N, C-alpha and C positions, 0 to 999 in steps of 0.2 A: 725854276719856272719852267712850265710846260709850253710848247708852241701849239698853238690852236689855229687852225685855218679852214676855211671853206673849199678850198681846192683839193684835188686828189692827189697832188704832187707838192713837194716844197723844193724852190729853186736852190741849187747848190747842196742838197742833201740826198742822201741816198736811203730809201726805206730798206731796212735790213729784216725787220720783222713785224708781221700784222698780228696784233693780240686780240682783236674782236671789237664789236660794237660796244661803246659805252654812251651813257645817256644821264641826263640831269633833270629833273622834273621839279616844278615849284608851283603851287596853287595859292594864289592871293585872293582875298575878298575884298569888295569894295565896301568901305563902310559909309554911314549915312551923312558924315560931315563932308566926305569928299564928293558924294553924290550929290548934296545939296549946292556945293561950290561949283560943281561941274554944270547943274542945271542953271545957275545964274549965268555962268560963261556961256552957255547955249544960247541964252536970252540976249545976252549984250555983246557977244562974239568974244574972240580971243581964244587962247589956248588953256587946256584944262591941264595945268602943270601938276596938280596932285595926281592925277591918273599917269601922266607922263612919267613922273618919279618913280610911282610904284612899278611901271613897266620896266623902267632900267633897272631898278633894284631886283626885281623877279628876274629879269635876264641874267644879271650877273651872277646872283645866287644859282641858278640853273648851269651856268658856265662853270662855276666854281664846283659844284656836285659832280659835274662830268669829268673836269680835271681830276678830283680826288680819286674817282673810279679808274682813271687811266694810270695815273700813279701807282695805285694799288697793284695794277698788272704789270708795272714795269715799264710804261710807256714814257717816252720824252717828248711825245706828240700827238695830236689828235688832226687827223685830217677829213674831209668831206664833211664837215660840220653844218648841220641844218637845225634851223631854229623855227619852232613853230608856236603859234598863239591860239588858244582855244578857249571858249567860254564853257564853263561847266556848272552844274548845280541846276537844280529845278526850275529856277527863274533865270539863269544866266548870270548870277550876281558874282559869280567867282571866275577868275581868270587862270587857266593853266599855261606855263611856259615850259616847253619840252624842247631840248636840245640833244642832239646826237651826233656822233661822228665814229670814226674808227680809230682805236687806238693803236700806235705803231712806235717802233724803235727806230730812229734814224741816226745816221753817221754823218 
């Protein structure tokens, strides 16, 4: 398992090698049924759990992709991780999750 952190250091660990920036990207589309359920939620109140579940899944997939790229470089940790969400597509109907950080070797 690789250690992933938003901080620039890891307490109790020494960074012995910087391997470069790694990233993971996932683009998900919102389908009709989730849009419909979300519109009902907007009218009656509550949380749009369908969208929330998609966000969580997309975030986890993007982080996993970044971790795979870091391991391929020989890293055992990723520091300085930043997570961004953006809408993409002509009508903004898709969501891009982008995560990046610095692959490092720690002891």
